[in-house]
N, CA, C and O of each residue as an XYZ file, in Angstrom:
364
protein
N     -16.146     -1.193      6.761
C     -15.374     -1.336      7.988
C     -15.082      0.018      8.621
O     -14.055      0.204      9.272
N     -15.992      0.954      8.423
C     -15.821      2.263      9.052
C     -15.765      2.105     10.560
O     -16.521      1.329     11.146
N     -14.874      2.837     11.173
C     -14.752      2.812     12.621
C     -13.915      1.659     13.149
O     -13.734      1.532     14.360
N     -13.404      0.820     12.266
C     -12.575     -0.314     12.677
C     -11.122      0.142     12.751
O     -10.673      0.936     11.924
N     -10.401     -0.350     13.724
C      -9.001      0.030     13.920
C      -8.144     -0.358     12.712
O      -8.403     -1.364     12.051
N      -7.129      0.450     12.438
C      -6.217      0.200     11.317
C      -5.618     -1.203     11.379
O      -5.478     -1.866     10.352
N      -5.269     -1.647     12.566
C      -4.681     -2.974     12.732
C      -5.637     -4.059     12.236
O      -5.207     -5.048     11.643
N      -6.924     -3.872     12.479
C      -7.908     -4.851     12.009
C      -8.031     -4.826     10.484
O      -8.214     -5.869      9.856
N      -7.930     -3.648      9.897
C      -7.936     -3.561      8.429
C      -6.755     -4.346      7.855
O      -6.916     -5.119      6.910
N      -5.575     -4.144      8.430
C      -4.389     -4.835      7.945
C      -4.505     -6.335      8.188
O      -4.118     -7.131      7.333
N      -5.031     -6.726      9.335
C      -5.196     -8.150      9.641
C      -6.165     -8.815      8.658
O      -5.915     -9.933      8.208
N      -7.252     -8.148      8.328
C      -8.209     -8.712      7.375
C      -7.570     -8.846      5.998
O      -7.685     -9.893      5.361
N      -6.895     -7.794      5.534
C      -6.227     -7.850      4.238
C      -5.194     -8.979      4.218
O      -5.104     -9.726      3.244
N      -4.425     -9.098      5.288
C      -3.403    -10.151      5.364
C      -4.047    -11.534      5.329
O      -3.540    -12.435      4.661
N      -5.149    -11.709      6.036
C      -5.806    -13.021      6.084
C      -6.360    -13.417      4.723
O      -6.521    -14.604      4.438
N      -6.654    -12.427      3.877
C      -7.187    -12.688      2.544
C      -6.103    -12.637      1.468
O      -6.392    -12.807      0.283
N      -4.861    -12.403      1.880
C      -3.758    -12.334      0.928
C      -3.843    -11.119      0.023
O      -3.410    -11.169     -1.128
N      -4.397    -10.029      0.534
C      -4.573     -8.817     -0.263
C      -3.670     -7.695      0.248
O      -3.515     -7.501      1.453
N      -3.087     -6.973     -0.685
C      -2.348     -5.767     -0.318
C      -3.356     -4.708      0.107
O      -4.483     -4.678     -0.389
N      -2.952     -3.856      1.011
C      -3.806     -2.796      1.523
C      -3.354     -1.462      0.939
O      -2.164     -1.148      0.931
N      -4.315     -0.682      0.451
C      -4.034      0.652     -0.104
C      -4.680      1.680      0.804
O      -5.866      1.573      1.116
N      -3.912      2.678      1.232
C      -4.434      3.676      2.152
C      -3.742      5.024      1.968
O      -2.621      5.111      1.467
N      -4.448      6.066      2.390
C      -3.879      7.415      2.466
C      -3.396      7.707      3.898
O      -2.825      8.764      4.162
N      -3.627      6.782      4.793
C      -3.256      6.944      6.196
C      -1.788      6.541      6.364
O      -1.469      5.486      6.912
N      -0.922      7.406      5.882
C       0.501      7.097      5.768
C       1.149      6.828      7.123
O       1.800      5.797      7.294
N       0.992      7.707      8.063
C       1.698      7.575      9.341
C       1.319      6.294     10.068
O       2.191      5.565     10.538
N       0.027      6.018     10.162
C      -0.412      4.840     10.916
C      -0.004      3.533     10.254
O       0.442      2.608     10.932
N      -0.153      3.446      8.923
C       0.181      2.180      8.276
C       1.689      1.994      8.120
O       2.155      0.855      8.095
N       2.459      3.059      8.017
C       3.919      2.926      8.037
C       4.360      2.399      9.400
O       5.247      1.550      9.493
N       3.738      2.909     10.445
C       4.038      2.440     11.809
C       3.622      0.979     11.977
O       4.373      0.180     12.535
N       2.429      0.631     11.497
C       1.972     -0.759     11.594
C       2.891     -1.699     10.826
O       3.174     -2.805     11.286
N       3.352     -1.272      9.675
C       4.283     -2.089      8.905
C       5.502     -2.421      9.748
O       5.889     -3.585      9.846
N       6.111     -1.412     10.357
C       7.297     -1.631     11.204
C       6.971     -2.546     12.378
O       7.737     -3.454     12.702
N       5.838     -2.302     13.004
C       5.423     -3.102     14.157
C       5.235     -4.569     13.776
O       5.710     -5.468     14.470
N       4.542     -4.795     12.673
C       4.305     -6.174     12.239
C       5.610     -6.869     11.893
O       5.836     -8.004     12.313
N       6.469     -6.210     11.138
C       7.716     -6.843     10.734
C       8.614     -7.138     11.934
O       9.282     -8.171     11.973
N       8.630     -6.233     12.908
C       9.491     -6.439     14.080
C       8.986     -7.556     14.985
O       9.751     -8.099     15.783
N       7.700     -7.905     14.870
C       7.148     -8.982     15.697
C       6.925    -10.263     14.900
O       6.330    -11.215     15.405
N       7.402    -10.288     13.653
C       7.308    -11.502     12.855
C       5.957    -11.749     12.203
O       5.711    -12.834     11.676
N       5.086    -10.756     12.233
C       3.799    -10.907     11.546
C       3.977    -10.548     10.084
O       4.787     -9.688      9.738
N       3.216    -11.212      9.230
C       3.320    -10.990      7.794
C       2.048    -10.356      7.243
O       0.948    -10.596      7.741
N       2.221     -9.547      6.214
C       1.080     -8.996      5.490
C       1.349     -9.145      4.000
O       2.460     -9.485      3.593
N       0.340     -8.892      3.199
C       0.450     -9.101      1.754
C       0.895     -7.852      1.011
O       0.898     -7.831     -0.220
N       1.267     -6.820      1.740
C       1.738     -5.584      1.135
C       0.918     -4.398      1.593
O      -0.277     -4.513      1.867
N       1.578     -3.262      1.670
C       0.918     -2.002      2.014
C       1.341     -0.981      0.968
O       2.526     -0.818      0.679
N       0.351     -0.298      0.407
C       0.593      0.741     -0.592
C       0.026      2.029     -0.022
O      -1.150      2.091      0.335
N       0.860      3.056      0.062
C       0.444      4.302      0.691
C       0.475      5.462     -0.290
O       1.401      5.610     -1.088
N      -0.562      6.273     -0.205
C      -0.681      7.474     -1.027
C      -0.472      8.686     -0.144
O      -1.244      8.917      0.786
N       0.563      9.464     -0.424
C       0.871     10.623      0.409
C       0.104     11.870     -0.015
O      -0.132     12.754      0.809
N      -0.286     11.958     -1.273
C      -0.983     13.152     -1.780
C      -2.421     12.799     -2.133
O      -2.689     12.240     -3.196
N      -3.344     13.130     -1.234
C      -4.748     12.801     -1.448
C      -5.373     13.592     -2.594
O      -6.494     13.301     -3.012
N      -4.657     14.586     -3.098
C      -5.136     15.352     -4.236
C      -4.862     14.671     -5.571
O      -5.257     15.177     -6.622
N      -4.190     13.532     -5.532
C      -3.901     12.788     -6.759
C      -5.213     12.316     -7.374
O      -6.001     11.648     -6.704
N      -5.461     12.651     -8.639
C      -6.718     12.234     -9.275
C      -6.885     10.707     -9.285
O      -5.905      9.965     -9.342
N      -8.118     10.266     -9.229
C      -8.421      8.836     -9.163
C      -7.828      8.087    -10.356
O      -7.255      7.013    -10.175
N      -7.951      8.621    -11.555
C      -7.406      7.954    -12.735
C      -5.905      7.769    -12.645
O      -5.380      6.732    -13.049
N      -5.213      8.762    -12.119
C      -3.753      8.691    -11.945
C      -3.422      7.615    -10.909
O      -2.460      6.864    -11.072
N      -4.217      7.547     -9.853
C      -4.017      6.523     -8.827
C      -4.163      5.122     -9.432
O      -3.343      4.236     -9.191
N      -5.215      4.948    -10.213
C      -5.486      3.627    -10.803
C      -4.363      3.214    -11.747
O      -3.927      2.063    -11.726
N      -3.894      4.142    -12.570
C      -2.788      3.814    -13.478
C      -1.534      3.439    -12.687
O      -0.826      2.502    -13.056
N      -1.261      4.160    -11.611
C      -0.086      3.856    -10.787
C      -0.244      2.501    -10.093
O       0.707      1.722    -10.025
N      -1.429      2.224     -9.583
C      -1.679      0.923     -8.954
C      -1.535     -0.205     -9.964
O      -1.027     -1.278     -9.637
N      -1.983      0.036    -11.185
C      -1.854     -0.971    -12.238
C      -0.385     -1.242    -12.547
O       0.015     -2.399    -12.679
N       0.429     -0.181    -12.664
C       1.866     -0.361    -12.912
C       2.513     -1.162    -11.788
O       3.331     -2.049    -12.033
N       2.141     -0.841    -10.569
C       2.695     -1.546     -9.416
C       2.275     -3.022     -9.452
O       3.093     -3.903     -9.188
N       1.017     -3.291     -9.773
C       0.513     -4.669     -9.818
C       1.213     -5.491    -10.899
O       1.436     -6.689    -10.723
N       1.556     -4.854    -12.006
C       2.254     -5.545    -13.089
C       3.716     -5.806    -12.702
O       4.300     -6.810    -13.113
N       4.290     -4.918    -11.928
C       5.712     -5.007    -11.575
C       6.016     -6.110    -10.556
O       7.114     -6.667    -10.559
N       5.061     -6.425     -9.693
C       5.309     -7.373     -8.602
C       4.321     -8.521     -8.619
O       3.118     -8.317     -8.783
N       4.831     -9.722     -8.450
C       3.990    -10.882     -8.188
C       3.524    -10.787     -6.735
O       4.177    -10.131     -5.924
N       2.406    -11.431     -6.394
C       1.917    -11.351     -5.009
C       2.971    -11.697     -3.961
O       3.051    -11.033     -2.927
N       3.770    -12.715     -4.210
C       4.782    -13.092     -3.217
C       5.870    -12.023     -3.072
O       6.507    -11.929     -2.023
N       6.083    -11.226     -4.108
C       7.065    -10.143     -4.032
C       6.526     -8.948     -3.233
O       7.302     -8.133     -2.734
N       5.222     -8.851     -3.116
C       4.611     -7.771     -2.330
C       4.555     -8.117     -0.846
O       4.311     -7.243     -0.014
N       4.776     -9.374     -0.513
C       4.678     -9.801      0.877
C       5.610     -8.968      1.754
O       6.809     -8.869      1.493
N       5.038     -8.375      2.792
C       5.755     -7.544      3.769
C       6.421     -6.318      3.156
O       7.328     -5.738      3.753
N       5.978     -5.927      1.978
C       6.558     -4.786      1.271
C       5.696     -3.547      1.522
O       4.468     -3.628      1.547
N       6.342     -2.426      1.705
C       5.679     -1.127      1.813
C       6.072     -0.320      0.586
O       7.256     -0.096      0.337
N       5.088      0.111     -0.171
C       5.337      0.915     -1.369
C       4.588      2.228     -1.262
O       3.456      2.274     -0.780
N       5.229      3.294     -1.715
C       4.575      4.596     -1.806
C       4.124      4.782     -3.245
O       4.924      4.680     -4.175
N       2.847      5.054     -3.420
C       2.291      5.154     -4.762
C       2.958      6.266     -5.566
O       3.008      6.196     -6.794
N       3.467      7.281     -4.891
C       4.149      8.381     -5.578
C       5.293      7.868     -6.453
O       5.612      8.476     -7.475
N       5.905      6.762     -6.059
C       7.006      6.191     -6.840
C       6.523      5.538     -8.131
O       7.341      5.166     -8.972
N       5.213      5.392     -8.303
C       4.643      4.708     -9.466
C       3.818      5.638    -10.339
O       3.201      5.191    -11.306
N       3.798      6.931    -10.012
C       3.046      7.895    -10.805
C       3.771      8.181    -12.114
O       4.998      8.116    -12.186
N       2.999      8.496    -13.139
C       3.593      8.884    -14.416
C       4.356     10.189    -14.226
O       3.902     11.097    -13.530
N       5.475     10.259    -14.834
C       6.293     11.473    -14.788
C       6.224     12.156    -16.147
O       6.235     11.491    -17.183
N       6.154     13.443    -16.141
C       6.191     14.196    -17.398
C       7.583     14.038    -17.994
O       8.573     14.077    -17.263
N       7.673     13.863    -19.295
C       9.004     13.709    -19.907
C       9.842     14.960    -19.691
O       9.333     16.081    -19.704
N      11.131     14.743    -19.493
C      12.066     15.873    -19.352
C      12.315     16.502    -20.711
O      12.328     15.819    -21.735
N      12.510     17.808    -20.707
C      12.767     18.510    -21.962
C      14.239     18.808    -22.078
O      14.673     19.398    -23.068
């Protein structure tokens, strides 16, 4: 779906009941607000603010998030993946 508008990506994900994962933080945060204010529903948006996050770390964080929420709990929810990253233990 290269070259397709962000709104269409979100609409497709919503129509399939899938949460959308993106690094495009500003646009999808804005779309989230726009959709919620107009009564449109989506299956969840997960945003990654640090594109330097290694793929394995991303996958582990996405897995933790997927275990934490049932699909209906993700409905219209915006989550930042940074909140699900492993933290080094405090000393």
